[in-house]
C-alpha positions as CSV (number, residue, x, y, z in Angstrom):
1,X,-9.0,-38.8,-8.0
2,X,-8.7,-36.0,-5.7
3,X,-10.2,-32.9,-7.8
4,X,-10.1,-29.4,-6.6
5,X,-13.4,-27.3,-8.3
6,X,-12.6,-24.0,-10.1
7,X,-14.2,-21.2,-8.3
8,X,-17.6,-20.9,-11.7
9,X,-17.4,-24.3,-11.6
10,X,-19.0,-24.8,-8.0
11,X,-21.1,-21.2,-8.6
12,X,-22.3,-24.1,-11.8
13,X,-22.6,-26.7,-9.7
14,X,-24.1,-25.2,-7.0
15,X,-26.9,-22.9,-9.1
16,X,-27.7,-27.1,-11.5
17,X,-26.0,-24.4,-13.7
18,X,-26.5,-25.6,-17.7
19,X,-22.6,-25.4,-18.9
20,X,-21.4,-27.0,-16.4
21,X,-21.2,-30.5,-18.7
22,X,-22.3,-34.3,-17.5
23,X,-19.0,-35.7,-17.5
24,X,-17.8,-32.4,-15.3
25,X,-21.1,-33.2,-12.4
26,X,-20.7,-36.5,-12.9
27,X,-17.2,-36.7,-11.6
28,X,-18.1,-34.6,-8.7
29,X,-21.1,-36.7,-8.2
30,X,-18.7,-39.5,-7.6
31,X,-18.0,-40.9,-4.8
32,X,-14.8,-42.1,-5.1
33,X,-13.9,-38.6,-5.6
34,X,-13.0,-36.4,-3.0
35,X,-13.8,-33.2,-4.1
36,X,-12.3,-30.1,-2.8
37,X,-12.1,-26.1,-2.8
38,X,-10.3,-23.4,-1.7
39,X,-11.2,-20.9,1.0
40,X,-9.2,-18.5,-2.2
41,X,-12.4,-18.8,-4.6
42,X,-15.0,-18.3,-0.6
43,X,-12.6,-15.8,-0.7
44,X,-13.3,-14.1,-4.5
45,X,-16.8,-14.9,-4.7
46,X,-17.3,-12.0,-1.5
47,X,-15.0,-10.0,-3.6
48,X,-17.9,-10.3,-5.8
49,X,-20.4,-10.5,-3.5
50,X,-19.9,-6.8,-2.8
51,X,-18.9,-5.4,-5.7
52,X,-22.1,-7.3,-7.0
53,X,-21.4,-8.9,-9.9
54,X,-23.2,-12.1,-8.2
55,X,-26.3,-12.4,-5.4
56,X,-27.0,-15.5,-3.3
57,X,-30.2,-16.0,-1.9
58,X,-28.6,-15.3,2.1
59,X,-25.3,-14.0,2.6
60,X,-21.9,-15.6,1.2
61,X,-20.6,-16.1,4.7
62,X,-23.2,-18.6,5.5
63,X,-24.8,-19.7,2.3
64,X,-21.7,-20.0,0.4
65,X,-20.0,-22.9,3.2
66,X,-23.3,-24.5,3.8
67,X,-23.1,-25.6,0.6
68,X,-19.8,-26.4,-0.4
69,X,-20.9,-28.9,2.1
70,X,-24.2,-29.4,1.4
71,X,-22.5,-31.1,-1.7
72,X,-19.6,-33.7,0.9
73,X,-16.9,-30.6,-0.8
74,X,-14.1,-30.5,1.9
75,X,-12.0,-26.7,2.9
76,X,-8.9,-26.4,1.5
77,X,-7.5,-23.9,3.2
78,X,-4.3,-21.5,1.6
79,X,-0.9,-22.9,3.5
80,X,2.8,-21.0,3.4
81,X,4.2,-24.5,0.6
82,X,1.1,-23.1,-1.4
83,X,1.9,-19.4,-1.4
84,X,5.5,-20.8,-1.8
85,X,4.6,-22.7,-4.4
86,X,3.4,-19.0,-7.1
87,X,7.1,-18.6,-6.9
88,X,7.6,-21.1,-9.8
89,X,4.1,-20.3,-12.0
90,X,5.1,-19.3,-15.1
91,X,3.8,-15.7,-15.5
92,X,0.7,-16.7,-18.1
93,X,-2.1,-15.4,-15.9
94,X,-2.4,-12.6,-13.7
95,X,-5.0,-13.0,-11.7
96,X,-4.5,-14.1,-8.8
97,X,-7.1,-16.3,-7.5
98,X,-6.2,-18.6,-10.7
99,X,-3.1,-18.4,-9.4
100,X,-3.0,-19.9,-6.2
101,X,-5.7,-22.2,-7.2
102,X,-2.5,-24.2,-9.8
103,X,-0.4,-24.0,-6.6
104,X,-2.7,-25.3,-4.4
105,X,-3.5,-28.0,-7.2
106,X,0.0,-28.4,-8.1
107,X,1.5,-28.8,-4.1
108,X,-0.8,-31.3,-3.7
109,X,-1.5,-32.6,-6.8
110,X,-5.5,-32.3,-7.5
111,X,-7.5,-32.1,-10.5
112,X,-8.6,-28.6,-12.2
113,X,-12.0,-28.7,-12.9
114,X,-12.6,-25.4,-14.3
115,X,-13.1,-24.3,-17.9
116,X,-10.9,-21.2,-17.6
117,X,-9.0,-21.8,-21.0
118,X,-6.4,-19.6,-19.1
119,X,-5.8,-22.3,-16.6
120,X,-5.9,-25.0,-18.5
121,X,-2.8,-22.9,-20.5
122,X,-0.7,-24.2,-17.4
123,X,1.4,-27.0,-19.2
124,X,1.4,-28.4,-15.1
125,X,-2.3,-28.5,-14.1
126,X,-3.8,-31.6,-14.4
127,X,-8.0,-31.1,-15.3
128,X,-10.2,-32.7,-16.9
129,X,-11.9,-32.6,-20.6
130,X,-15.4,-30.9,-20.4
131,X,-16.2,-32.7,-22.9
C-alpha cells in the first residue's frame, strides 16, 4: 500500500504517542508499504512551532526531516496537479493544509492515515480504519 501520513499521525509516530493505534503503527512499520509525508505537513509543523503550539527537541527544519528519514518515510512535494485537484474537492472542510493533503492523496492514489473526521468525511478519500 502507498500511505500518506496526516500531520498528527507523523507527530504521534515520532513521539511514540499512545494515541497512535496499533493498526496504524503496524501499517506504517510494514516494509511492504510505501510511506509518504507531504511537505505540507512540514510546513504546518513549522507554523505551529513558530506560534508556540508545538515544540521539538531541535529546530523543526532539522528535526522533522531527520525523523522522516529515520522512519523511512518519503517526502511528497506539492506540484501543480495537486493544486489543480483542489478545484474538484467539495467544500466539506476549510483547513487549507488538510485540503491539500486530500488533494495529494487523490492525485497519487494514496491511502490516508488519519484520525481527522473532517478528512474522513470526504467520500472519495481512501483511508485505513484505526481499530
